[in-house]
Structure formats: structure tokens, C-alpha cells
N, C-alpha and C positions, 0 to 999 in steps of 0.2 A: 608101361609108361612111355610116352613119346620122347625120343632123344632130343628133338628140337624144342627147347623151352621158350623160344622167342614168342610163340603165339599162345603161350600158356595163360590161363585165366589167373592162376595164383602161383607165385614162385616164392619159396622160402629158402634162404641161403644162410647156412652156417649159424643157426640160432643157438645162442647161449644164454642161460639164466642161472644165477646162483642166489641162494638165500643164506646169508652168513657164510659158513664154510661149506655148505652143501651145494654142489653143482647139480642143479635139477635138469638143465638141458645142456648137452655137451656137443654142440655142432650138428644140429638137425637141418637137413636140406631135402627138399622134394618139390615137385611141381604138380599142378593139376590142370587138365584141359577142361574146356566147357563141357558140361553135362556129365562129368566124371563123378562117381561116388567112391570116396576112399574111406575105409573104416580103420581107425587106429585102435589096436588092442595091446595089451601088456599088463603086467602086474601093477598094483596100486603103488603110488609114490614114484612112478617112473617118468613123470613130467608130461603126461598126455594132456591134462587139463591146462597146465601152464603153457604148453605149446599153443593151444587154441587161443588162450588169453593174450599171448605175445603177438599172435598173428593180427589181432585187431587192436592191439595196444591198450587193452584193459590192464595188462601188465607190461611194464617197460622191459624189453629184452636188454641184456648187458652188451650183447654183440649180435650181429646178424642183420639181414635185410629181408624185407617182404615187399613184393609187388602184387598189386591187383591190376591185371592187365598191364598197362605201361606206366602206372602211377605207383611210385614208391611210398608205401605207408610209413616206412621207417626213415624216410628222407627228412632232411632239415626243412622246416617250413611246410611240411606236409599238412594238408587240411584233414587232420585226423578224423574229426567228426563227420565230415562229408564222406570220407572213404569208409568210415565205420558204418555209416548208414547204408552202404551198398553191400554190407555183410550182415545177414541175419544171425542172431546168436540165441540158441535155445539152451537154457541152463538146466541143471539137475532139478532145482527146486522152484521152477516156474517163474518166480519173481514177478508175480502179477500185483497190480495195485488193488488192495483189498476193498477200497472204498469206491472203486469204479466197476461198472457192469462189464461183461465180456466185450460188448460192442465198444464201450468207451476205452477199454484196455487196448483194443486193436486200433482204434481210430486215432489215438493220441499221437502216435509216432508220425504218420504222414502230416498231421496238422502242425505239430510243434517243430518237427525237424525239417520237413520239406515245405512247410507253408501252404499245404493243400487246403482248399476251402472245406468248411465243415461238411457241406453237401457231398463233395467228391470223396472226402475222407470216409464219410459214412458208407458210401457206395463201395469203396475199396474194402472197408471193414466187413461189410455184409458178404462180399464175394469171398474174402479170406476165410470167414467163419463157415461159409458153405463148402469151401474146399476141404476143411477138416471135419465136415459133417456136424457142425454145431449151429446151423442157422436158427434153430428153434431155441437156442440158449442165449441169444444176443442180450437179453435184458437181465440175465441171471448174474449174481455176484459170485466171486470166487468161492466164498464159504458155502454157496449152494451147489457147487459143482464137485464131482469126484476128482481125485488126483489126475486120472487119465484125461478127463475133460479140461481140467486146468492146463495140463501140458499141451493139449491140442489148441487151447486159446493162445498159449505162448507161441506155438508154431504159427498160428494165424497172424499174431502180432508181428512176427518177423516177416511173414509173406506179404503183409500189407505195405511194406516198404519197397516192394519189388526188388529184392536183393539179387546181386549177381552170384552170390555164394552164400550157402547156409552152413553155419558151424553148430554142431550139436555136441554138448558136453554131457555124456552119459544120461540121455534124456529119459530113460526108463528106470534109473536106479532108485528113485524115491517112490516108485509105484508098487502097489500090491500086484502080485503075479497076474491076477485075472484082468488087470487094467493095462498091462504092458502091450497086449496085442493090438488094442485100438490105436495106440500111438505109433507102433511100428507099421501098422497098415497105412497110415497117412504118409509115413516116411517112404515106404515102398512105392506108393503112388507118385509122390513128388519125384523120386528118382526116375521112375518110368517116364514121367513127363519132361525129363531133361533138366531138372534143377541140379546145379553143381553142389555137392554135399560132402563135407568133411565131418565124420562122425566118430567120436570116442564112445565105444560101447563094449559091453560084455556079452551082448546078444549075438552069439555065434551063428545061429540060424539066419538072422537078418544079414550078418556080414557075408555069409555064404551065398545067400540068394541075391543080394543087391549090389555088393561091392564090385567095382571094376578091379580094384586093387586093395589088398590089406597090408597095413603097415604094422609090423610088430616092434614095439619099443621096449627097451629095457635099459635101466641105468642112465636115462637121459639121452640115449642115442637110438637110431633106427638100426635094429639088428638085422632085419629082413623085410623086404617088401615084394609081394608077388600077387598074381591073381588068386582068387579063393581056391580054385582047384589045385593049384600048386601048394599053396600055404597049408591047406587041410590034407592034401593027398601025399605030398612028399616035401615037407619043409626042409630047408637047407641046413638049419642049425638044430642041434640036439635040444638046445634050450627052448626053441620055439615049440618043438614036438612035445616037450615036457609040459610047457605052459598050456598048450591046447588040450593035452590029456587031462590035466588037473581041472581045467575049467569045464570040460565036458562031464567029468565026474560030478563036479560041484553043481552045475546047472542042469544036468541030465540031458544035455544035447545029444541027439543020436544022429547017426549018418543017414 
């Protein structure tokens, strides 16, 4: 991680969130440079998804600040919708409009949010679907697509907005094992092409291959963050090593 955060694309400072008596985030801070891929790992219920949602204010943080470039998303009077449109968000469960075709699902964002003409939005949507390898499914409806294809449409939908940053919240966790690869393949390609990506995932093979840095969260805090070779090779904390061992047993990840 670069020590100079002034030129960072994303800065998160002292993020806190509680639900009732449970403190889900307890002072999370990190930054990301352009074209960085960071993968957040950690046990369930440790605030990973909440962190992503607080970054784009789908969930309101109780405390803490977030900047996208030099614009503060958490600032008073921030144009949240405008800033949010610069961050693509890919959810676990696709969140596609079932009554719209793949093309229409992807086209609707640029048209509605950015006021792009129908013709230009169609072109953007076609390009985004081609990027995820689904140009031939443009007229298909979500019910006619596999889970992997639906998730790739969801990625295309985010890409059509030309975001500065992509947030992925466990994008493969709702998929059958044989469909996970096609989604990860698209994400690997995006990372190689220089898309800035913050990914919550249990896919350790993906994290190892693609991440510039891995963030291990537990109990609402960042316990450790380091490049994959350090995290997998010689983690600082015993707890990190324990978690990685458990997850490799569970998911059958091999070295």
C-alpha cells in the first residue's frame, strides 16, 4: 500500500457501524490506488459486506469518512447519487430486473442515471455485454439465463456506467460450483485491464492470483493486510493462519 494517500482513488477513514448493541465495524481505515485490486476476506458476520455498503452509502455509517478521489461521499451535502454512479456494485444475488432483457438491464443505468440517449446507452450496453462474453444473450431474460450468466449481466450493468471503482460483495457465493469460474474469469480480466476493484470473497485462488493486497477482517476491524504471497506464505497473526487453514480445508484450495 502506498503511504501517500493524497492521490488515492478511494480513502476510507475510521469507519464505524453498529446495529443495536452490536458494533459491526470498529474503526476501519484503508486506501486504494487506481488499478488496485484488494480482496477482503474473513469469517462471516465480521462486517465485510457492511463495509462495502457503507463505502457507497447504501448503508449509513455511524462514524467515519469516505473519499472517492477528492470528493467526500460522507460529506454534508455530498451528491450521493452522482458519486454512487461512479462506483459499480455487484451483489451476491444479481438483483436484475426480471421483466427486462439482459440488454435492457444493462442499458437502464446510463439512460436513467446519466441521461444517456437510448442509442448511445444501447451501444454501451452491447459493449459491456461483449466484455462479459454475453453479446449473444442480449435479448434473453434473467429467467432464461444460468446464475453465472445472470451475475455476468450484473457485472456488465455496473461496467456500462463507466465506474471509477467496482465493489463486489461475494459475487460467486450464490452460484453452483461449475458456474463460479466463468464469473471469476471476467473479474480476472477486468483486473488485468486496470479496473480498480474491491472484492469481498471466499475464493482464495482468485485472491491469490489477482489481488495486489488482501485485507483480513475479523470482529469489525482489519486484523492484517498484506500482498497475497505474505498473507498466504507467512501471515503475521495466528488468527489469520487459522482462518486460511480452515477455509482451504473447506473449499479444497490447494497451493
